[in-house]
N, C-alpha and C positions, 0 to 999 in steps of 0.2 A: 432344515437344512438350504443355508445360501446362496444361492447362487454369482453371489458379487465377484469371490477370491477365485472361483473357477473361471468365471469368464472374462476374469482378467489374465489369469495364465492361458487361454484358450487362443485368446487375441491375441499373444505375446508368440503361444507356438506357431499359431496362422501365417503369422507377419514373418516369422524364421523361414518355416516351408517355402511361404511364397516369394521373399526375397533366393532364397536358393534355388528355386524353381528359375525364376528369370535370370541367374547369373547362367544356368546349366542352360535356358534355352536361346540367350543373346549368343554363348559358346555354340551351339551347333549352329544356326542360324549362320554366322558367318562362314564356319567351317561347311556349310553345304554351298551357300554361293560360292564359293572360293573353289570348290572341286569341281561346280558347274561350268566353269569357266568366264565367269564374271570378272575376271582380274583380280590381281595380288591385293591383300587386305590393308588396308593403310598402316595399320595397327596391329598389335598382338590380338590373336585372341581374347585375352581375357582380359581387353579392357572394353571391348564389345560386350561381352559378361557382367562386368559393373558397370556399366553405360546402363544394361538393361536393369539391372540391380537398382541402382541407384534410381530411377525413373518409377520402379515397382515401390519402393519402399517410402521415398521421400513425403511424397504428396500425402500417402497414407498415416506417417508419423507427424506430419506438420496438425492434418484433419485429427489425429485422436490427442494431441496437445489441445486443440481447439475446444475437441468436447470434452476434455477432462475437467476444462476451464468453464466451458460454458454450462453442460448436461446436469452436474449434479445441481449448484449452486438455483437454476430455473428449477429444478423438482423439488427442493427443497426450500423457496421463495413461495411455490403454489401451494405447499405443504402448511407453509406458516400461515400464509393468507388464511387455508379451513380451517387453521385450530382459531385465527383470531375470530371467526364467523360462530365457532360452537362454543368458544370462551369469551364472550365478548367483554367479559370484567376483570380480566387477569391484567395486570400491570405489564409491561413489557420483558421486565425480569423474566417472569414465572411464564411469561409466555415463550421466551427462549427454553428455558428448562424443558417446558413440555414440548419441544420441538426439538429438544436433546433427545429427551424419553422415547419421542417417537420412531427417529431413529433409532434407538438400538432395540424395540419393538419389529419393527419393518427386519431387521440383521439376524433377528431372533436369539439374540441375548439375554434381552427380559419378557416376561409374561406380561402383557396389559393388563393393568389394574382394572378398567369397567369396557363391557362391548362397544363404548366411544372409540378410543384408542384400540380398542384389536382391530374396526373397520377403518380406522385412519390409516394405520400401519398394513393390512393388508392391503391398503390402496397405495401407497406409498413404496412398497412392495415390487409391486404389481408395476408399476410406472415404474418403478428402478431395472427392472426386468425387463421390458419393453424397451428402456433407451440402453442398454446392451447388447438386445437383439439389431434394435436397428443401427446401433454403433457399429457392429459385425459386419451387417451388411453394406454397409457402407461404406467401410473400409476396404473391402473385400471389391466394393465394384470400382472404388479410385483405385484401387491397387491393379485390378484387371485393365482399366483404361490405360492407365502407367505403362503397363507392359504392354498391350498396344500400340502404343507408341513408340516407343524404343522399339518395338519388333519391324517397326514397318519402316525406321527410320534406319534401320540396320541394315550398310551398304559396304561391299568392300573399298566404295572410294570415301566414304564417312570418315572422318579423322575420330573414331573415339578418343584418343590420348590427349589431342588438345583440346575436347570436349570435357573432359572428364578434369583437366588440367582449371578450364578455366570454371568449373564448376565449385572447383575446391578454394581457388581464387577468391568467389563469392562469399563459400563457407568463413575463408579465414576472413574476409570483411566483415563479417558480420560476427565476427566471434569477439574481435577487438571492437567493433564498436559497442557489442553488450557489455562489454569490461568497464569500457571506458564508461558509456553510460548511467552502470549501476554507481562507478563512483561520483559521477557527478550525484547521480539519487540518492546516494549516503551522506554527500558532503551537503547538498540540500535541503535534508532532512536534518541533518543537525542543527544548520544555520538559521530552517526557518523556527526550531523551539530555542534554540540562544536569541534571538532577536524578538521570540517574546519572553525571556528573561529578564534580556535587557533592557525593557521596557518598564519592569517592575523595580530593577537594581541598574543602579549608576555602573556603567562601564568602567568608568575612572574606579572607583569601592573595588570593585572585581578584580581588576588589574590589578592594581598596587596594594590593595587592605593588607594587613598584618592578622588579621585574625582572622579564622576560617571554624564557625560553628554556625550549620544549618537551622538546630532547633532553638538557638537561644538570641534574643534580641540584645542588640546593644544600646544602652542607654548612654545619651550624652550626660556630663557632669553641669551643664548649664540650667538656665531655670526653665528653656525649654524641652530639653529633657525629652530630645530628639533621638529617635533610633537611628542606627549607622547601620546601613546596609542591607535594606528591606525588614518590609515589617515581620518576617517567620524568620530571621537571621540574621547573623553575619555572614555576609561571601566577601571575601577576603583572600583570594588564592594561592598568593605567593607562601605560604605555609607547606600548602597541599602541592605546589610543583616543585620547590625547596627540598622536599621530603624524597618526591622523584628522581630529580637531578642526582640528590643523593646516593639515594640503592642503585640508581642507575650507573653511578662514578663508579662505587666500589666494586660492583659487579663487573665491568671494563676492566678494572686496575687488574680484579683477580684472574680474569676470561684470556686477555690479550695477550698479557707475557707468554702466560702458558699454552695457549692455543696456537699460538702463532712459533714459540718456540718446537714444540711438538711436531708442528707442519714441516717446519727446518728441518728437525731433525728422520722424521719420515720418507722427505724428497731428497732431502740431500746427504743424507750420512746411514742410513741405516739398511741393510742390505733385504733384498728380496723377501726371505723369509721372516725376517723382525716385522716387515713393515706391513704384510701380511697379518700378522697378529696384535702390531701395537694399532691400526687405523681401527680394526672393525671393535678392537678392545674400546678406546674413545669414545666411536660412536656408540657403543651399548646406552652411553648415559641422554642421549638425544633419545632414547626410549622409553625412560623412567618415567613414570606421570608426575606430573608438577606440583601432588598433595604429596606426594612422597617425599620429594625435596622439604617439601614443609613441613611434615614430619619428624624430618633429620634436622632443619634450620629448629625449632622448637623444641624440640629433645634434645638434640645432641650440640648441632653448634653454638646455641645461646648461652647454654650453661657452661658450655668449654670456657667461652669468651668473657661469662662473669666471673668464672672462675681465677679466669688468667688476670683479670682487669682489678680484684680484690688481691691477688699474690701480689701486683707492682700497686697497694693502694689507689685505685683508680675505683672511680662510683660506676659501675655500668649497670644498664637498666638489663632487666629478664626478656625485655623487648628493644632490640636495638638494631642501626640501618648496617651495622656492623654486620652481625649476625645473617641478617635479609640478605645482605649485598652480596657477601663470600659464600653464600650457600649460590644463591641466583648467579654470582661469576662458575661456578664447579657448573652449573645447570648450561650454560652459555660455550662451553670450553668445546665440546663436539661443534656446533657452528661454525666456529672458529677456525679449529683443527681444521676440519673438512674443505671448507671451502681454499683456505689458505694452500692446506696441501694441492687439489685441484688444481687452483691458480700458478703457484711457483712449477708445480710438475709441466704447467704448460708451456714456460722458459724455453724455446729454443734449446737444444743441446749446441748449436754452433758459438751461441755468446759464452756459454761453458768454457769450452775448450778455445773460444780466442780469447779470454781475459786469460786462462793457465797458459795459454801457448805466451803471454807478456809477458810471463813471468811470474802474475798476480798467483799469492795465494787461496787456498779454499775459501777461507774466512772473508780474505778482500773480495772475493771474484763473486760469493751471496751476498755484502755489505754491499758495493760497489756497481754490480751487474743484475743480478738474479732479484734482488729483492725490488730496485728500482723498476725494472722488466716492468715486476707483478705486480707493484704499488698498486695502478684503479682497482685491479681485480680483488688485493686487500682491504680497500676502502670499501669495496661492496660488500666484503663477510662482512665487516668491523660494525658496517650500519643495520644491515640485518642483524648481526646482534645487540645491539643499542635499542633497535626495534622491539627485540624479544625482550630484552630488559627492563624497557619501559612499559610494556603491552603486560607485563607480569602482573598476578593479583594476588595467587594463593600461597607463595611465598611470606609476600609480602603483610597479611593479612597474620598467617601464625606464628612469623617472627620478629614483625615489625611494629605489627600495631596495629591503632584506629585511631589514633591522636595526633591532630593535627599539632605539631609543635615548631616553628617557627626556630629551627637551628641546625647550625652546619657540624654540629658533636654528632660523630656516627656512634657515640655508646648511648645515645639517648635513642627515646623510641619515636617515631619518624610514623607518616603513611603516605600514599601516593597517589595519582591522580586515578589511578583507575582501580583502587580500592574505595577511596571514596562514591564514583560512579556509579558501584554494584552498591554499596550502602544507602546510595540516595534512591536509586530505581530498584530496590527491593521493599517487601510491608507493603501497608495497606491505604498509604499515602493516595490522596488525590492526585492522576496523571498533571492538573492542570496548577498543582501548587506550585511557589515560589523554588521548593526545594527539589523537588523531582526534577522542574526547567531547569537547575543548577548544574543539573550532570549534564545538559547538553551545552553548556556553556563547557564546562571542562571537556569535556568532548573536542568540540572545535577547536579550543584553544591547546589540547593538545597536538591535535592533528596539524595547524597553524608551525605550532614550535616542529615537529619533528617535519612538515615540510622543509623549514628553511634550513634547519641544520642540513637533510639531504642535499639541498640545493646548497649550501656552502661545501662540503663534501665533495659532490661534483666539481667544483670548479676548482677546488684546492687539488684535487685527484687530474685533472687537467692542466692544470699548473705544473704539476710536481710531475707528473709521470713522465714517462717516457716513451716512444712511439719505434717500436724495432722490426724491422721486416721479418 
């Protein structure tokens, strides 16, 4: 029987109990000091309780995080060194398998194959149990010290509310910093791998090439017969980007009118009873998994568009951008409808009453007053919908195919950037190969295109949008 799950649960329960005890102790202390005639408390008693709880829990939680990221790796590294001494002839890959086997033996999941592994498993289990006990005792000591510090600082003159507000301010700053640093880290990781790709493939050929085939080399027709676009394939991104734009455009052509008109109806015309039924019914679409939309697109929408095209004498592919874009538009409708409804509802009623009082019709009031006032928020809803469309993969794989065709015909098969990224990063290809690195080049390009689109949309919304008090 292993102690690992129970020790984690025990630490969690002890932490909760200590936090509750600290809150109670903080409240009791300020209440007792106030009753003893030491003056009126600066803040409510609950603030002093929360202050004591924060001093008790936060240092212990920080210690727990440090312990989680440091203790186990150190123990496993020591076990790896011991295995290396016991099995000196094993290559690194087999040594890693031995270490994984040792972890399972220590956890009691498998039996040891020999006496050596049994002893090493017992040693690793004992070391982890000692580490768990040390963690528990250390956290208990830190919580006790934090409680004592808070206990002796609690006085009626102590501004607990202001101290807590400063603490929350620092927490919010740390959260914002983490968000910014995460974004910088994502961009830096993409950019680093993309630079490695562009060291092998010309940036000009990647941005303006019209053929995308990472596995096939394109040969020139001249005497030199030089390879175009890299030694392991052709990396012209225009067909992939055009497919992304085409599918997203079709999706927006479906989602924007339906979503916006439904939002106008629910916010301006529908009664409360109908609104309470229609809005949740539309939002149910947002909870459907994308793979279900993919099945619907492949089994229902694609054959339907193909049959309609055959009826009118058109050659519609069994996997077309039209089928993928249309179903993707249906998937995006709840995003636009719900956000647009909230934005339109937030427009002050006084603007509506003023427009109607000046003689405007209901339609004129909506068209010339409500929608301009809500325009910046509507732009945000549209941007979120476009980002959702650009990032969708499953529907495109199942309904539009994976062929990188340079076409603007929605009746033909196309592919998108996200589909190609998934295909390039799956399989048994080497990570340092040009083919794999091209996925990062596609990712950073899509990031730049999306960023430019957001900046342009924000500028347009600020220029056209009207401000109302």
